[in-house]
Residue, then its C-alpha position, 0 to 999 in steps of 0.5 A: m177559433i178566436i179569430k173566427y169569433l172576432q171576425s163575426k163580431y166585427d161583421e156585426g158592427f163591433r169595433f172595440v173588445v174588452y177581454t178578461d181572463d185569469k190565465l195569461k196564456n189565454l190573454q196571449a192567444f186572444s191578443e194574437a187573434a185580435e192583432k190579426l184582425k187589427e192588421k186587416y181592419g184599422d178601425f178594430s181595437y181591443r183591451l186585455y185584463h188579467i184578473l187576479n184574486n185580490n184587491s190590488g187595484i189596476k196595473n198597466k203591463s206591457n200589452y194588458f192590464e193586471t187587475g185585482n177584481l171586476f170593480a177595478i176593470l169597471k173603474n178603469e173603463k169609465k176613466l178611459i171613456 
């Protein structure tokens, strides 16, 4: 289901996706689908954020970022642009 959604967005012209969730298993499922699309289309990329309920800022994990709140995501996205 996720791959079909990502494929439809790719077909609409989107080449970069930011996905946030508070459950690591959802991030893993999204990552697996996104990797399949990335293998198919070299110009597709994505970034994952695991949201916690605190003000811990943002930490880079192995294949996702861990963040305390949405403001940390916004700050990080502006820094990465």
